[in-house]
VOGU-3710 file (C-alpha; in Angstrom, 3 decimals, decimal comma):
1> msnflrlhsh> 0,000/0,000/0,000  2,990/2,316/0,281  2,756/2,952/-3,461  -0,710/4,347/-3,023  0,122/7,641/-1,373  1,503/9,610/-4,262  3,528/12,636/-3,323  0,912/15,099/-4,569  -2,094/13,228/-3,172  -1,299/13,561/0,523
11> kiwldmlsar> -2,699/17,104/0,514  -6,098/16,001/-0,776  -6,325/13,300/1,903  -5,600/15,880/4,571  -8,180/18,176/2,952  -10,766/15,366/3,016  -10,091/14,728/6,688  -10,375/18,416/7,480  -13,618/18,728/5,491  -15,096/15,722/7,290
21> nrmshtynat> -14,193/17,198/10,652  -15,641/20,602/9,763  -18,908/19,076/8,555  -19,213/16,968/11,708  -19,118/20,010/13,963  -20,540/22,807/11,831  -23,853/23,484/10,155  -22,732/26,248/7,851  -24,291/26,176/4,364  -21,383/28,033/2,765
31> ealmvydrlq> -18,871/25,529/4,194  -21,063/22,646/3,083  -21,189/23,967/-0,478  -17,410/24,348/-0,521  -17,038/20,694/0,493  -19,702/19,664/-2,023  -17,760/21,357/-4,799  -14,750/19,136/-4,028  -16,606/15,822/-3,817  -15,661/14,721/-7,343
41> eyrqemeill> -11,987/15,251/-6,548  -12,381/13,323/-3,299  -14,201/10,532/-5,092  -11,382/10,112/-7,585  -8,889/9,631/-4,771  -11,181/7,151/-3,016  -11,539/5,146/-6,244  -7,750/4,994/-6,585  -7,507/3,738/-2,997  -10,201/1,124/-3,632
51> avlktqd> -8,367/-0,149/-6,715  -5,117/-0,430/-4,741  -6,825/-2,229/-1,867  -8,379/-4,739/-4,256  -4,907/-5,722/-5,432  -3,648/-6,424/-1,903  -3,463/-9,962/-0,634
//
């Protein structure tokens, strides 16, 4: 799995974690829309992770 975390992708994973934490403790529509706008980017990273995990024994 060490190959999974590409050098440029670590930032998006930290962004996803931060977004999740903000949405868990905040009910701000503007914040929610900002996270919503990034969902496609987050999804792409999750799909890459899923593909890597499926190749693991």
